[in-house]
PDBQT receptor file of N, H, CA, C and O in Angstrom, charges set to zero:
ATOM      1  N   MET A   1    -145.240 -89.063 276.577  1.00  0.00    +0.000 N 
ATOM      2  CA  MET A   1    -146.888 -88.737 275.996  1.00  0.00    +0.000 C 
ATOM      3  C   MET A   1    -147.643 -88.697 277.815  1.00  0.00    +0.000 C 
ATOM      4  O   MET A   1    -147.541 -89.397 278.823  1.00  0.00    +0.000 OA
ATOM      5  N   PRO A   2    -148.352 -87.499 277.432  1.00  0.00    +0.000 N 
ATOM      6  CA  PRO A   2    -149.734 -87.479 278.200  1.00  0.00    +0.000 C 
ATOM      7  C   PRO A   2    -150.076 -88.261 278.766  1.00  0.00    +0.000 C 
ATOM      8  O   PRO A   2    -150.100 -89.395 278.287  1.00  0.00    +0.000 OA
ATOM      9  N   LYS A   3    -150.570 -87.954 280.273  1.00  0.00    +0.000 N 
ATOM     10  H   LYS A   3    -150.551 -87.033 280.661  1.00  0.00    +0.000 HD
ATOM     11  CA  LYS A   3    -151.770 -88.631 280.677  1.00  0.00    +0.000 C 
ATOM     12  C   LYS A   3    -152.808 -88.222 280.363  1.00  0.00    +0.000 C 
ATOM     13  O   LYS A   3    -152.997 -87.014 280.506  1.00  0.00    +0.000 OA
ATOM     14  N   ASN A   4    -154.092 -89.228 279.708  1.00  0.00    +0.000 N 
ATOM     15  H   ASN A   4    -153.939 -90.209 279.592  1.00  0.00    +0.000 HD
ATOM     16  CA  ASN A   4    -154.935 -88.681 279.583  1.00  0.00    +0.000 C 
ATOM     17  C   ASN A   4    -156.229 -88.678 280.511  1.00  0.00    +0.000 C 
ATOM     18  O   ASN A   4    -156.465 -89.529 281.369  1.00  0.00    +0.000 OA
ATOM     19  N   LYS A   5    -157.122 -87.454 280.165  1.00  0.00    +0.000 N 
ATOM     20  H   LYS A   5    -156.930 -86.762 279.469  1.00  0.00    +0.000 HD
ATOM     21  CA  LYS A   5    -157.920 -87.121 281.967  1.00  0.00    +0.000 C 
ATOM     22  C   LYS A   5    -159.148 -88.175 281.262  1.00  0.00    +0.000 C 
ATOM     23  O   LYS A   5    -159.199 -88.680 280.141  1.00  0.00    +0.000 OA
ATOM     24  N   THR A   6    -159.756 -88.229 282.018  1.00  0.00    +0.000 N 
ATOM     25  H   THR A   6    -159.715 -87.819 282.929  1.00  0.00    +0.000 HD
ATOM     26  CA  THR A   6    -161.211 -88.707 282.768  1.00  0.00    +0.000 C 
ATOM     27  C   THR A   6    -162.120 -87.901 282.101  1.00  0.00    +0.000 C 
ATOM     28  O   THR A   6    -161.798 -86.757 281.779  1.00  0.00    +0.000 OA
ATOM     29  N   HIS A   7    -163.310 -88.393 281.831  1.00  0.00    +0.000 N 
ATOM     30  H   HIS A   7    -163.572 -89.323 282.092  1.00  0.00    +0.000 HD
ATOM     31  CA  HIS A   7    -164.500 -88.103 280.787  1.00  0.00    +0.000 C 
ATOM     32  C   HIS A   7    -165.155 -87.616 282.342  1.00  0.00    +0.000 C 
ATOM     33  O   HIS A   7    -165.069 -88.464 283.230  1.00  0.00    +0.000 OA
ATOM     34  N   SER A   8    -165.966 -85.945 282.782  1.00  0.00    +0.000 N 
ATOM     35  H   SER A   8    -166.036 -85.256 282.061  1.00  0.00    +0.000 HD
ATOM     36  CA  SER A   8    -165.472 -85.640 284.026  1.00  0.00    +0.000 C 
ATOM     37  C   SER A   8    -167.536 -85.588 283.957  1.00  0.00    +0.000 C 
ATOM     38  O   SER A   8    -168.294 -85.263 284.872  1.00  0.00    +0.000 OA
ATOM     39  N   GLY A   9    -167.921 -86.073 282.421  1.00  0.00    +0.000 N 
ATOM     40  H   GLY A   9    -167.306 -86.337 281.679  1.00  0.00    +0.000 HD
ATOM     41  CA  GLY A   9    -169.310 -86.487 282.395  1.00  0.00    +0.000 C 
ATOM     42  C   GLY A   9    -169.117 -87.692 282.820  1.00  0.00    +0.000 C 
ATOM     43  O   GLY A   9    -169.282 -87.837 284.032  1.00  0.00    +0.000 OA
ATOM     44  N   MET A  10    -168.837 -88.556 282.255  1.00  0.00    +0.000 N 
ATOM     45  H   MET A  10    -168.703 -88.439 281.271  1.00  0.00    +0.000 HD
ATOM     46  CA  MET A  10    -168.771 -90.119 282.332  1.00  0.00    +0.000 C 
ATOM     47  C   MET A  10    -168.855 -90.795 283.845  1.00  0.00    +0.000 C 
ATOM     48  O   MET A  10    -169.589 -91.623 284.385  1.00  0.00    +0.000 OA
ATOM     49  N   LYS A  11    -167.089 -89.569 284.450  1.00  0.00    +0.000 N 
ATOM     50  H   LYS A  11    -166.493 -88.897 284.012  1.00  0.00    +0.000 HD
ATOM     51  CA  LYS A  11    -167.556 -90.341 285.622  1.00  0.00    +0.000 C 
ATOM     52  C   LYS A  11    -168.536 -89.995 286.544  1.00  0.00    +0.000 C 
ATOM     53  O   LYS A  11    -168.429 -90.437 287.688  1.00  0.00    +0.000 OA
ATOM     54  N   LYS A  12    -169.791 -89.039 286.147  1.00  0.00    +0.000 N 
ATOM     55  H   LYS A  12    -169.878 -88.680 285.218  1.00  0.00    +0.000 HD
ATOM     56  CA  LYS A  12    -170.639 -88.914 287.428  1.00  0.00    +0.000 C 
ATOM     57  C   LYS A  12    -172.023 -89.637 287.067  1.00  0.00    +0.000 C 
ATOM     58  O   LYS A  12    -173.183 -89.741 287.466  1.00  0.00    +0.000 OA
ATOM     59  N   ARG A  13    -171.172 -90.063 286.073  1.00  0.00    +0.000 N 
ATOM     60  H   ARG A  13    -170.229 -89.979 285.748  1.00  0.00    +0.000 HD
ATOM     61  CA  ARG A  13    -172.462 -91.190 285.556  1.00  0.00    +0.000 C 
ATOM     62  C   ARG A  13    -172.800 -92.412 285.520  1.00  0.00    +0.000 C 
ATOM     63  O   ARG A  13    -173.940 -92.863 285.412  1.00  0.00    +0.000 OA
ATOM     64  N   VAL A  14    -171.500 -93.154 285.639  1.00  0.00    +0.000 N 
ATOM     65  H   VAL A  14    -170.574 -92.788 285.727  1.00  0.00    +0.000 HD
ATOM     66  CA  VAL A  14    -171.398 -94.659 285.983  1.00  0.00    +0.000 C 
ATOM     67  C   VAL A  14    -170.220 -94.676 286.982  1.00  0.00    +0.000 C 
ATOM     68  O   VAL A  14    -169.400 -93.759 286.923  1.00  0.00    +0.000 OA
ATOM     69  N   LYS A  15    -170.047 -95.900 288.120  1.00  0.00    +0.000 N 
ATOM     70  H   LYS A  15    -170.713 -96.645 288.168  1.00  0.00    +0.000 HD
ATOM     71  CA  LYS A  15    -169.453 -96.588 289.156  1.00  0.00    +0.000 C 
ATOM     72  C   LYS A  15    -168.352 -97.595 289.044  1.00  0.00    +0.000 C 
ATOM     73  O   LYS A  15    -168.981 -98.233 288.200  1.00  0.00    +0.000 OA
ATOM     74  N   VAL A  16    -168.021 -97.802 289.081  1.00  0.00    +0.000 N 
ATOM     75  H   VAL A  16    -167.510 -97.283 289.767  1.00  0.00    +0.000 HD
ATOM     76  CA  VAL A  16    -167.008 -99.316 288.542  1.00  0.00    +0.000 C 
ATOM     77  C   VAL A  16    -167.061-100.107 289.892  1.00  0.00    +0.000 C 
ATOM     78  O   VAL A  16    -167.476 -99.254 290.676  1.00  0.00    +0.000 OA
ATOM     79  N   THR A  17    -166.938-100.856 290.352  1.00  0.00    +0.000 N 
ATOM     80  H   THR A  17    -166.600-101.549 289.715  1.00  0.00    +0.000 HD
ATOM     81  CA  THR A  17    -167.542-101.790 291.149  1.00  0.00    +0.000 C 
ATOM     82  C   THR A  17    -165.864-102.628 291.442  1.00  0.00    +0.000 C 
ATOM     83  O   THR A  17    -164.919-102.887 290.697  1.00  0.00    +0.000 OA
ATOM     84  N   GLY A  18    -166.090-102.808 292.654  1.00  0.00    +0.000 N 
ATOM     85  H   GLY A  18    -166.858-102.598 293.259  1.00  0.00    +0.000 HD
ATOM     86  CA  GLY A  18    -164.987-103.825 292.323  1.00  0.00    +0.000 C 
ATOM     87  C   GLY A  18    -163.687-104.468 291.744  1.00  0.00    +0.000 C 
ATOM     88  O   GLY A  18    -162.476-104.259 291.809  1.00  0.00    +0.000 OA
ATOM     89  N   SER A  19    -164.696-105.523 291.032  1.00  0.00    +0.000 N 
ATOM     90  H   SER A  19    -165.680-105.693 290.979  1.00  0.00    +0.000 HD
ATOM     91  CA  SER A  19    -164.513-106.544 289.976  1.00  0.00    +0.000 C 
ATOM     92  C   SER A  19    -164.441-105.793 288.889  1.00  0.00    +0.000 C 
ATOM     93  O   SER A  19    -163.964-106.377 287.916  1.00  0.00    +0.000 OA
ATOM     94  N   GLY A  20    -164.693-104.912 288.763  1.00  0.00    +0.000 N 
ATOM     95  H   GLY A  20    -165.080-104.437 289.554  1.00  0.00    +0.000 HD
ATOM     96  CA  GLY A  20    -164.513-103.917 287.091  1.00  0.00    +0.000 C 
ATOM     97  C   GLY A  20    -165.877-104.004 286.142  1.00  0.00    +0.000 C 
ATOM     98  O   GLY A  20    -165.788-103.699 284.953  1.00  0.00    +0.000 OA
ATOM     99  N   LYS A  21    -166.708-104.285 286.519  1.00  0.00    +0.000 N 
ATOM    100  H   LYS A  21    -166.780-104.533 287.485  1.00  0.00    +0.000 HD
ATOM    101  CA  LYS A  21    -168.419-104.238 286.318  1.00  0.00    +0.000 C 
ATOM    102  C   LYS A  21    -168.867-102.147 286.231  1.00  0.00    +0.000 C 
ATOM    103  O   LYS A  21    -168.714-101.196 286.998  1.00  0.00    +0.000 OA
ATOM    104  N   LEU A  22    -169.294-102.297 285.201  1.00  0.00    +0.000 N 
ATOM    105  H   LEU A  22    -169.418-103.069 284.578  1.00  0.00    +0.000 HD
ATOM    106  CA  LEU A  22    -169.569-100.902 285.521  1.00  0.00    +0.000 C 
ATOM    107  C   LEU A  22    -171.454-100.264 285.271  1.00  0.00    +0.000 C 
ATOM    108  O   LEU A  22    -172.219-100.508 284.338  1.00  0.00    +0.000 OA
ATOM    109  N   LEU A  23    -171.668 -99.441 286.479  1.00  0.00    +0.000 N 
ATOM    110  H   LEU A  23    -171.046 -99.243 287.236  1.00  0.00    +0.000 HD
ATOM    111  CA  LEU A  23    -172.664 -99.549 286.587  1.00  0.00    +0.000 C 
ATOM    112  C   LEU A  23    -173.434 -98.234 286.713  1.00  0.00    +0.000 C 
ATOM    113  O   LEU A  23    -172.937 -97.294 287.333  1.00  0.00    +0.000 OA
ATOM    114  N   THR A  24    -174.908 -98.128 286.008  1.00  0.00    +0.000 N 
ATOM    115  H   THR A  24    -175.312 -98.892 285.504  1.00  0.00    +0.000 HD
ATOM    116  CA  THR A  24    -175.520 -96.914 285.723  1.00  0.00    +0.000 C 
ATOM    117  C   THR A  24    -176.932 -97.080 286.185  1.00  0.00    +0.000 C 
ATOM    118  O   THR A  24    -177.595 -98.115 286.259  1.00  0.00    +0.000 OA
ATOM    119  N   GLU A  25    -177.234 -95.934 286.458  1.00  0.00    +0.000 N 
ATOM    120  H   GLU A  25    -176.696 -95.093 286.398  1.00  0.00    +0.000 HD
ATOM    121  CA  GLU A  25    -178.929 -95.523 286.343  1.00  0.00    +0.000 C 
ATOM    122  C   GLU A  25    -179.516 -95.827 285.206  1.00  0.00    +0.000 C 
ATOM    123  O   GLU A  25    -178.929 -95.569 284.156  1.00  0.00    +0.000 OA
ATOM    124  N   ARG A  26    -180.655 -96.371 285.197  1.00  0.00    +0.000 N 
ATOM    125  H   ARG A  26    -181.132 -96.581 286.050  1.00  0.00    +0.000 HD
ATOM    126  CA  ARG A  26    -181.857 -96.647 284.133  1.00  0.00    +0.000 C 
ATOM    127  C   ARG A  26    -182.302 -95.282 283.836  1.00  0.00    +0.000 C 
ATOM    128  O   ARG A  26    -182.656 -94.409 284.629  1.00  0.00    +0.000 OA
ATOM    129  N   ALA A  27    -182.184 -95.232 281.942  1.00  0.00    +0.000 N 
ATOM    130  H   ALA A  27    -181.897 -95.941 281.298  1.00  0.00    +0.000 HD
ATOM    131  CA  ALA A  27    -182.607 -94.413 281.164  1.00  0.00    +0.000 C 
ATOM    132  C   ALA A  27    -184.464 -93.998 281.625  1.00  0.00    +0.000 C 
ATOM    133  O   ALA A  27    -185.339 -94.846 281.797  1.00  0.00    +0.000 OA
ATOM    134  N   GLY A  28    -184.625 -92.604 281.724  1.00  0.00    +0.000 N 
ATOM    135  H   GLY A  28    -183.913 -91.916 281.584  1.00  0.00    +0.000 HD
ATOM    136  CA  GLY A  28    -186.224 -93.195 281.154  1.00  0.00    +0.000 C 
ATOM    137  C   GLY A  28    -186.955 -92.896 282.787  1.00  0.00    +0.000 C 
ATOM    138  O   GLY A  28    -187.946 -93.593 283.007  1.00  0.00    +0.000 OA
ATOM    139  N   LYS A  29    -186.472 -91.775 284.095  1.00  0.00    +0.000 N 
ATOM    140  H   LYS A  29    -185.668 -91.209 283.917  1.00  0.00    +0.000 HD
ATOM    141  CA  LYS A  29    -186.712 -91.749 285.123  1.00  0.00    +0.000 C 
ATOM    142  C   LYS A  29    -186.689 -90.173 285.340  1.00  0.00    +0.000 C 
ATOM    143  O   LYS A  29    -187.165 -89.710 286.377  1.00  0.00    +0.000 OA
ATOM    144  N   ARG A  30    -186.223 -89.472 284.517  1.00  0.00    +0.000 N 
ATOM    145  H   ARG A  30    -185.836 -89.847 283.674  1.00  0.00    +0.000 HD
ATOM    146  CA  ARG A  30    -186.745 -87.950 285.221  1.00  0.00    +0.000 C 
ATOM    147  C   ARG A  30    -187.561 -86.517 284.870  1.00  0.00    +0.000 C 
ATOM    148  O   ARG A  30    -187.246 -85.335 285.010  1.00  0.00    +0.000 OA
ATOM    149  N   HIS A  31    -188.648 -87.126 284.396  1.00  0.00    +0.000 N 
ATOM    150  H   HIS A  31    -188.904 -88.086 284.282  1.00  0.00    +0.000 HD
ATOM    151  CA  HIS A  31    -189.328 -86.275 283.979  1.00  0.00    +0.000 C 
ATOM    152  C   HIS A  31    -190.524 -86.174 283.041  1.00  0.00    +0.000 C 
ATOM    153  O   HIS A  31    -190.501 -86.139 281.810  1.00  0.00    +0.000 OA
ATOM    154  N   LYS A  32    -191.233 -86.147 283.592  1.00  0.00    +0.000 N 
ATOM    155  H   LYS A  32    -191.252 -86.175 284.591  1.00  0.00    +0.000 HD
ATOM    156  CA  LYS A  32    -192.778 -86.261 282.372  1.00  0.00    +0.000 C 
ATOM    157  C   LYS A  32    -193.397 -87.103 282.851  1.00  0.00    +0.000 C 
ATOM    158  O   LYS A  32    -194.147 -87.468 281.946  1.00  0.00    +0.000 OA
ATOM    159  N   PHE A  33    -193.704 -88.002 284.184  1.00  0.00    +0.000 N 
ATOM    160  H   PHE A  33    -193.095 -87.706 284.919  1.00  0.00    +0.000 HD
ATOM    161  CA  PHE A  33    -194.266 -89.033 285.172  1.00  0.00    +0.000 C 
ATOM    162  C   PHE A  33    -195.764 -88.836 284.830  1.00  0.00    +0.000 C 
ATOM    163  O   PHE A  33    -196.346 -89.691 285.497  1.00  0.00    +0.000 OA
ATOM    164  N   GLU A  34    -196.266 -88.447 284.438  1.00  0.00    +0.000 N 
ATOM    165  H   GLU A  34    -195.793 -87.752 283.896  1.00  0.00    +0.000 HD
ATOM    166  CA  GLU A  34    -197.637 -87.463 284.223  1.00  0.00    +0.000 C 
ATOM    167  C   GLU A  34    -197.849 -89.221 283.556  1.00  0.00    +0.000 C 
ATOM    168  O   GLU A  34    -198.383 -90.221 284.037  1.00  0.00    +0.000 OA
ATOM    169  N   ARG A  35    -197.168 -88.960 282.300  1.00  0.00    +0.000 N 
ATOM    170  H   ARG A  35    -196.735 -88.148 281.910  1.00  0.00    +0.000 HD
ATOM    171  CA  ARG A  35    -197.585 -89.983 280.673  1.00  0.00    +0.000 C 
ATOM    172  C   ARG A  35    -197.312 -90.646 280.988  1.00  0.00    +0.000 C 
ATOM    173  O   ARG A  35    -197.593 -91.687 280.394  1.00  0.00    +0.000 OA
ATOM    174  N   LYS A  36    -196.568 -90.714 282.120  1.00  0.00    +0.000 N 
ATOM    175  H   LYS A  36    -196.339 -89.869 282.602  1.00  0.00    +0.000 HD
ATOM    176  CA  LYS A  36    -195.436 -92.821 282.582  1.00  0.00    +0.000 C 
ATOM    177  C   LYS A  36    -196.380 -93.332 283.428  1.00  0.00    +0.000 C 
ATOM    178  O   LYS A  36    -197.091 -92.628 284.145  1.00  0.00    +0.000 OA
ATOM    179  N   PRO A  37    -196.427 -94.727 283.370  1.00  0.00    +0.000 N 
ATOM    180  CA  PRO A  37    -197.656 -95.703 283.883  1.00  0.00    +0.000 C 
ATOM    181  C   PRO A  37    -196.140 -95.903 285.578  1.00  0.00    +0.000 C 
ATOM    182  O   PRO A  37    -194.920 -95.779 285.468  1.00  0.00    +0.000 OA
ATOM    183  N   SER A  38    -196.812 -96.167 286.649  1.00  0.00    +0.000 N 
ATOM    184  H   SER A  38    -197.803 -96.268 286.738  1.00  0.00    +0.000 HD
ATOM    185  CA  SER A  38    -196.266 -96.174 287.759  1.00  0.00    +0.000 C 
ATOM    186  C   SER A  38    -195.640 -97.426 287.777  1.00  0.00    +0.000 C 
ATOM    187  O   SER A  38    -194.788 -97.613 288.645  1.00  0.00    +0.000 OA
ATOM    188  N   THR A  39    -195.887 -98.268 287.028  1.00  0.00    +0.000 N 
ATOM    189  H   THR A  39    -196.579 -98.117 286.323  1.00  0.00    +0.000 HD
ATOM    190  CA  THR A  39    -195.475 -99.779 287.158  1.00  0.00    +0.000 C 
ATOM    191  C   THR A  39    -194.349 -99.810 285.960  1.00  0.00    +0.000 C 
ATOM    192  O   THR A  39    -193.858-100.845 285.508  1.00  0.00    +0.000 OA
ATOM    193  N   LEU A  40    -194.026 -98.430 285.522  1.00  0.00    +0.000 N 
ATOM    194  H   LEU A  40    -194.425 -97.589 285.889  1.00  0.00    +0.000 HD
ATOM    195  CA  LEU A  40    -193.357 -98.127 284.597  1.00  0.00    +0.000 C 
ATOM    196  C   LEU A  40    -191.635 -97.188 285.603  1.00  0.00    +0.000 C 
ATOM    197  O   LEU A  40    -190.420 -97.096 285.781  1.00  0.00    +0.000 OA
ATOM    198  N   THR A  41    -192.476 -96.930 285.780  1.00  0.00    +0.000 N 
ATOM    199  H   THR A  41    -193.462 -97.004 285.635  1.00  0.00    +0.000 HD
ATOM    200  CA  THR A  41    -191.219 -95.937 286.771  1.00  0.00    +0.000 C 
ATOM    201  C   THR A  41    -190.486 -96.515 287.542  1.00  0.00    +0.000 C 
ATOM    202  O   THR A  41    -189.259 -96.462 287.635  1.00  0.00    +0.000 OA
ATOM    203  N   ARG A  42    -191.556 -97.340 288.375  1.00  0.00    +0.000 N 
ATOM    204  H   ARG A  42    -192.552 -97.382 288.299  1.00  0.00    +0.000 HD
ATOM    205  CA  ARG A  42    -190.809 -99.210 289.451  1.00  0.00    +0.000 C 
ATOM    206  C   ARG A  42    -189.835 -99.741 289.453  1.00  0.00    +0.000 C 
ATOM    207  O   ARG A  42    -188.993-100.267 290.181  1.00  0.00    +0.000 OA
ATOM    208  N   ARG A  43    -190.205 -99.408 288.005  1.00  0.00    +0.000 N 
ATOM    209  H   ARG A  43    -190.889 -98.980 287.415  1.00  0.00    +0.000 HD
ATOM    210  CA  ARG A  43    -189.712-101.300 287.226  1.00  0.00    +0.000 C 
ATOM    211  C   ARG A  43    -187.917-100.216 287.135  1.00  0.00    +0.000 C 
ATOM    212  O   ARG A  43    -186.806-100.645 287.446  1.00  0.00    +0.000 OA
ATOM    213  N   LEU A  44    -188.193 -99.106 286.725  1.00  0.00    +0.000 N 
ATOM    214  H   LEU A  44    -189.095 -98.757 286.473  1.00  0.00    +0.000 HD
ATOM    215  CA  LEU A  44    -187.087 -98.155 285.854  1.00  0.00    +0.000 C 
ATOM    216  C   LEU A  44    -185.946 -98.026 287.054  1.00  0.00    +0.000 C 
ATOM    217  O   LEU A  44    -184.756 -97.913 286.763  1.00  0.00    +0.000 OA
ATOM    218  N   THR A  45    -186.447 -98.052 288.524  1.00  0.00    +0.000 N 
ATOM    219  H   THR A  45    -187.414 -98.143 288.760  1.00  0.00    +0.000 HD
ATOM    220  CA  THR A  45    -185.625 -98.125 289.988  1.00  0.00    +0.000 C 
ATOM    221  C   THR A  45    -184.361 -98.919 289.450  1.00  0.00    +0.000 C 
ATOM    222  O   THR A  45    -184.182 -99.760 288.570  1.00  0.00    +0.000 OA
ATOM    223  N   GLY A  46    -183.211 -97.979 290.792  1.00  0.00    +0.000 N 
ATOM    224  H   GLY A  46    -183.355 -97.295 291.507  1.00  0.00    +0.000 HD
ATOM    225  CA  GLY A  46    -182.247 -98.980 290.511  1.00  0.00    +0.000 C 
ATOM    226  C   GLY A  46    -180.726 -98.892 289.294  1.00  0.00    +0.000 C 
ATOM    227  O   GLY A  46    -180.705 -98.202 288.275  1.00  0.00    +0.000 OA
ATOM    228  N   THR A  47    -179.964 -99.498 289.628  1.00  0.00    +0.000 N 
ATOM    229  H   THR A  47    -179.982-100.059 290.456  1.00  0.00    +0.000 HD
ATOM    230  CA  THR A  47    -179.143 -99.765 288.998  1.00  0.00    +0.000 C 
ATOM    231  C   THR A  47    -178.679-100.572 288.131  1.00  0.00    +0.000 C 
ATOM    232  O   THR A  47    -178.395-101.622 288.708  1.00  0.00    +0.000 OA
ATOM    233  N   THR A  48    -178.349-100.651 286.526  1.00  0.00    +0.000 N 
ATOM    234  H   THR A  48    -178.580 -99.798 286.057  1.00  0.00    +0.000 HD
ATOM    235  CA  THR A  48    -177.954-102.458 285.902  1.00  0.00    +0.000 C 
ATOM    236  C   THR A  48    -176.511-101.810 285.431  1.00  0.00    +0.000 C 
ATOM    237  O   THR A  48    -175.962-100.718 285.577  1.00  0.00    +0.000 OA
ATOM    238  N   GLU A  49    -176.145-103.225 284.705  1.00  0.00    +0.000 N 
ATOM    239  H   GLU A  49    -176.591-104.113 284.587  1.00  0.00    +0.000 HD
ATOM    240  CA  GLU A  49    -174.232-102.904 283.991  1.00  0.00    +0.000 C 
ATOM    241  C   GLU A  49    -175.086-102.308 282.352  1.00  0.00    +0.000 C 
ATOM    242  O   GLU A  49    -176.150-102.536 281.776  1.00  0.00    +0.000 OA
ATOM    243  N   VAL A  50    -173.889-101.475 282.130  1.00  0.00    +0.000 N 
ATOM    244  H   VAL A  50    -173.025-101.290 282.598  1.00  0.00    +0.000 HD
ATOM    245  CA  VAL A  50    -173.675-100.804 281.068  1.00  0.00    +0.000 C 
ATOM    246  C   VAL A  50    -173.577-101.792 280.645  1.00  0.00    +0.000 C 
ATOM    247  O   VAL A  50    -173.291-102.800 281.291  1.00  0.00    +0.000 OA
ATOM    248  N   ALA A  51    -173.938-101.697 278.639  1.00  0.00    +0.000 N 
ATOM    249  H   ALA A  51    -174.170-100.878 278.115  1.00  0.00    +0.000 HD
ATOM    250  CA  ALA A  51    -174.684-102.970 278.053  1.00  0.00    +0.000 C 
ATOM    251  C   ALA A  51    -173.395-103.659 277.473  1.00  0.00    +0.000 C 
ATOM    252  O   ALA A  51    -172.516-102.822 277.684  1.00  0.00    +0.000 OA
ATOM    253  N   GLU A  52    -172.989-104.416 277.040  1.00  0.00    +0.000 N 
ATOM    254  H   GLU A  52    -173.703-105.096 276.869  1.00  0.00    +0.000 HD
ATOM    255  CA  GLU A  52    -172.200-105.122 276.482  1.00  0.00    +0.000 C 
ATOM    256  C   GLU A  52    -171.203-104.205 275.626  1.00  0.00    +0.000 C 
ATOM    257  O   GLU A  52    -170.089-103.720 275.822  1.00  0.00    +0.000 OA
ATOM    258  N   ALA A  53    -171.951-104.199 274.790  1.00  0.00    +0.000 N 
ATOM    259  H   ALA A  53    -172.856-104.593 274.630  1.00  0.00    +0.000 HD
ATOM    260  CA  ALA A  53    -171.393-103.273 273.533  1.00  0.00    +0.000 C 
ATOM    261  C   ALA A  53    -170.849-101.795 273.759  1.00  0.00    +0.000 C 
ATOM    262  O   ALA A  53    -170.178-101.096 273.000  1.00  0.00    +0.000 OA
ATOM    263  N   ASP A  54    -171.226-101.592 274.740  1.00  0.00    +0.000 N 
ATOM    264  H   ASP A  54    -171.771-102.160 275.357  1.00  0.00    +0.000 HD
ATOM    265  CA  ASP A  54    -170.598 -99.947 274.922  1.00  0.00    +0.000 C 
ATOM    266  C   ASP A  54    -169.887 -99.792 276.320  1.00  0.00    +0.000 C 
ATOM    267  O   ASP A  54    -169.757 -98.753 276.968  1.00  0.00    +0.000 OA
ATOM    268  N   VAL A  55    -169.463-101.044 276.634  1.00  0.00    +0.000 N 
ATOM    269  H   VAL A  55    -169.568-101.888 276.108  1.00  0.00    +0.000 HD
ATOM    270  CA  VAL A  55    -168.597-101.582 277.509  1.00  0.00    +0.000 C 
ATOM    271  C   VAL A  55    -167.189-100.923 277.260  1.00  0.00    +0.000 C 
ATOM    272  O   VAL A  55    -166.525-100.267 278.063  1.00  0.00    +0.000 OA
ATOM    273  N   PRO A  56    -166.835-101.315 275.713  1.00  0.00    +0.000 N 
ATOM    274  CA  PRO A  56    -165.437-100.453 275.297  1.00  0.00    +0.000 C 
ATOM    275  C   PRO A  56    -165.238 -98.665 275.541  1.00  0.00    +0.000 C 
ATOM    276  O   PRO A  56    -164.303 -98.010 276.000  1.00  0.00    +0.000 OA
ATOM    277  N   ARG A  57    -166.492 -98.304 275.035  1.00  0.00    +0.000 N 
ATOM    278  H   ARG A  57    -167.252 -98.836 274.661  1.00  0.00    +0.000 HD
ATOM    279  CA  ARG A  57    -166.235 -96.926 275.048  1.00  0.00    +0.000 C 
ATOM    280  C   ARG A  57    -166.305 -95.812 276.336  1.00  0.00    +0.000 C 
ATOM    281  O   ARG A  57    -165.859 -94.665 276.341  1.00  0.00    +0.000 OA
ATOM    282  N   VAL A  58    -166.971 -96.490 277.358  1.00  0.00    +0.000 N 
ATOM    283  H   VAL A  58    -167.334 -97.422 277.354  1.00  0.00    +0.000 HD
ATOM    284  CA  VAL A  58    -167.410 -96.346 278.564  1.00  0.00    +0.000 C 
ATOM    285  C   VAL A  58    -165.733 -96.449 279.107  1.00  0.00    +0.000 C 
ATOM    286  O   VAL A  58    -165.125 -95.422 279.409  1.00  0.00    +0.000 OA
ATOM    287  N   LYS A  59    -165.183 -97.618 279.173  1.00  0.00    +0.000 N 
ATOM    288  H   LYS A  59    -165.677 -98.452 278.927  1.00  0.00    +0.000 HD
ATOM    289  CA  LYS A  59    -163.947 -97.837 279.478  1.00  0.00    +0.000 C 
ATOM    290  C   LYS A  59    -162.816 -96.790 279.059  1.00  0.00    +0.000 C 
ATOM    291  O   LYS A  59    -161.855 -96.845 279.826  1.00  0.00    +0.000 OA
ATOM    292  N   ARG A  60    -162.701 -95.940 278.134  1.00  0.00    +0.000 N 
ATOM    293  H   ARG A  60    -163.482 -95.896 277.511  1.00  0.00    +0.000 HD
ATOM    294  CA  ARG A  60    -162.179 -95.570 277.555  1.00  0.00    +0.000 C 
ATOM    295  C   ARG A  60    -162.067 -93.852 278.134  1.00  0.00    +0.000 C 
ATOM    296  O   ARG A  60    -161.129 -93.121 278.450  1.00  0.00    +0.000 OA
ATOM    297  N   LEU A  61    -163.510 -93.704 278.069  1.00  0.00    +0.000 N 
ATOM    298  H   LEU A  61    -164.272 -94.297 277.812  1.00  0.00    +0.000 HD
ATOM    299  CA  LEU A  61    -163.582 -92.087 278.191  1.00  0.00    +0.000 C 
ATOM    300  C   LEU A  61    -163.707 -92.390 280.145  1.00  0.00    +0.000 C 
ATOM    301  O   LEU A  61    -163.992 -91.450 280.887  1.00  0.00    +0.000 OA
ATOM    302  N   LEU A  62    -163.458 -93.721 280.658  1.00  0.00    +0.000 N 
ATOM    303  H   LEU A  62    -163.226 -94.485 280.055  1.00  0.00    +0.000 HD
ATOM    304  CA  LEU A  62    -163.202 -93.313 282.285  1.00  0.00    +0.000 C 
ATOM    305  C   LEU A  62    -161.573 -93.359 282.105  1.00  0.00    +0.000 C 
ATOM    306  O   LEU A  62    -161.029 -93.258 283.204  1.00  0.00    +0.000 OA
ATOM    307  N   GLY A  63    -160.900 -93.449 281.314  1.00  0.00    +0.000 N 
ATOM    308  H   GLY A  63    -161.342 -93.531 280.421  1.00  0.00    +0.000 HD
ATOM    309  CA  GLY A  63    -159.288 -93.500 281.150  1.00  0.00    +0.000 C 
ATOM    310  C   GLY A  63    -158.776 -95.621 282.237  1.00  0.00    +0.000 C 
ATOM    311  O   GLY A  63    -158.059 -96.055 283.138  1.00  0.00    +0.000 OA
ATOM    312  N   ARG A  64    -160.053 -96.223 280.967  1.00  0.00    +0.000 N 
ATOM    313  H   ARG A  64    -160.635 -95.871 280.235  1.00  0.00    +0.000 HD
ATOM    314  CA  ARG A  64    -159.502 -97.151 282.169  1.00  0.00    +0.000 C 
ATOM    315  C   ARG A  64    -159.189 -98.384 280.816  1.00  0.00    +0.000 C 
ATOM    316  O   ARG A  64    -158.701 -99.482 281.082  1.00  0.00    +0.000 OA
TER     317      ARG A  64
């Protein structure tokens, strides 16, 4: 069997911690800030864990 390739788009978006958790940036903080309140953009700062339902799909794309 050949080796599976890591999905290069997913490896740019997700960080795997030492314990195996998947961290990613929050969505909605790239553009159109004029219509978004600053309280929202402040709340979207930082990283969050990948949703539990998406973990198997993301792990498969990362080759884990």
